[in-house]
C-alpha positions, 0 to 999 in steps of 0.5 A: 538671864544674865549670860550668854555665849557667842562665837567671835572672830578676831583678825590679829596684827600677826595676820591670823584669824582667831576663832573662839567662843566667849561668854558675855553678859546680856545688857539691860533692855531698852524700851524698844528692845527684845531679847531672843533665845536664838534657835537657828542661824545658817552658815551662808557664804557672806557669814564665812567672809566674816568668820574667816576674813579670807584666811586659808582653811588648810592652815587651821590649827588649835590655839588656846581656847579656839582655832587659828588660821593664817591670812594670805600675804597682803590680805591684812591690808584690806582688814585694817578696820578689824584688826584686834577687834573681836567680831560676833558672827552670823548675819541672820537667824531666828528664835523666840522672844523671851524678854522685852523692853517696856515699849509697846512695839517690844511688848507685843513680841513677847513669846513670838517666833521672830527672824532677824538680820542683825549680825552676831546670830551665832550666839545663844542670845541676841538683843535686837530692836523690835522694829527689826524683827520679822514676826512669823506665821503662827506655828512656825518653828525657829528651825524653819525660819533661820534663813528668812533674809539673805537668800529669800531677799536676794532672790527677790532682789534679783527679780526686782532689779530685773524689773527696775532696769527694764529687763524681762528675763534672767540668767542665774549661776549656781542655780541648784543652790538653796537660793537658786531653787528659791529664785526658780520657784519665784520665777515660776510663780511670777511668770518670769523666764529664767535661764538656770546654769548648773554644773551637774546633770543631776542638778539639771533634773532637780530643777526640771522636776521643780518646774524649770524650763531652761537648765543649762549644764556648764560641764556639758560639751554643748554648754555654749550652744545650749546657753545661746539657745536659752538666751534666744528663747527667753530674751534674757539680758540680765544675769546674776553670777554667784561664781565670780571668778573665771570666764562664766560672765563672759560666756553669758554676755557672749550668749546674750549678744548672739541672741540679741544679734539674731533678730535680723537687725542691721549689722554693726561692728559695735554689736547689738544696741541691746544692753546686757548686764551682769551682776556678780553677787558671790565668790564661789571662785575667788580667782580673777573675773575674766572678761573677754570682750566679744559681746559688743559695746552695750554691756555692764558688769558690776557687784550686787549686794543685798543691803545696797539693793534694800537701801535703793528700794527703800523701807516701804518696798523692803517691808513688802518683800519681807512680808512675802517671805514670811507668808511663803516661808513653807513653800517658795522660801523653804530651805534645806540643810545638810548638817546641824551644828552646835556653837562648839562644833563650828570650832571642830576642824573636821566640821570646818572643812565641810561647812566651808566648801560652799557646795551646792545643797550643802549648807549647814545650820547653826543651833546655838542651844545644842 
């Protein structure tokens, strides 16, 4: 094995993003490295961030041996480190270890199905450190192990953050997504109260059928009342928002404040003393986040990112969380996909319009061996 293929995204100095598939030579393995024949890798929103770099999908056109898209005015200013630097794409994935270095840890992985969070996984082959491989249970297929990291560890990170910061219940948006369903299963199993916010009535029923006690439809005329009721009953004071733009974070903080103020304490013009925390971890709405401060003075809004969380809890706890994912991969952390794509079909303009929509339950899976 000397050559492989991988998808490359390049931001050019002309405010374009060029996507192409390139052949590459697989390097010689170091003693602590292994070569994975990549079987599957999901397209997560974070992958689209690297793939498209914020380019407008409506501007896509054929260009040479790939595709070209235009960046919005001024966007290249925040991408200086990427200009004219080809970047492999695909944060996570799984496959079979087909070659190993001479070290003991690497040799133990030969023939194993493993998952990795290594970048560059939209490729036929990927060299990684043996220590970065999550060895999966006997009989696990690579297709079933593609999404072992980003969604599962994000969902576990939410419950861990809740505990670390002294909260007892969670509010989550875009709750019918693969990640949202994982979080719901975790909370059911671990006895954590969870308020799920969705946008469609069929998603309400979907989560209720999976054991969710509190599902609120943001498109319902009763949304505000239902959200306040759910926050009051659960005592939720921490939220994780996948939407980002608009005033949904404000609506959640306001509902938390009403719930916290309903306990009959002494009135204060500064609101309740209960701290309410919102974390924005996604950008389904790329518009500005609108904060209308109607929720007292004990609140916070911040970003939440998986690598930062894992660094905070340290390698020991991170390893424990990863092991839980491996053990419960077929149950708590099972994923579903709407489309299966080859490397070449990522560069199909019609397919791009579908996989970039980031619709609930519409995730695509890249299978580089197709």
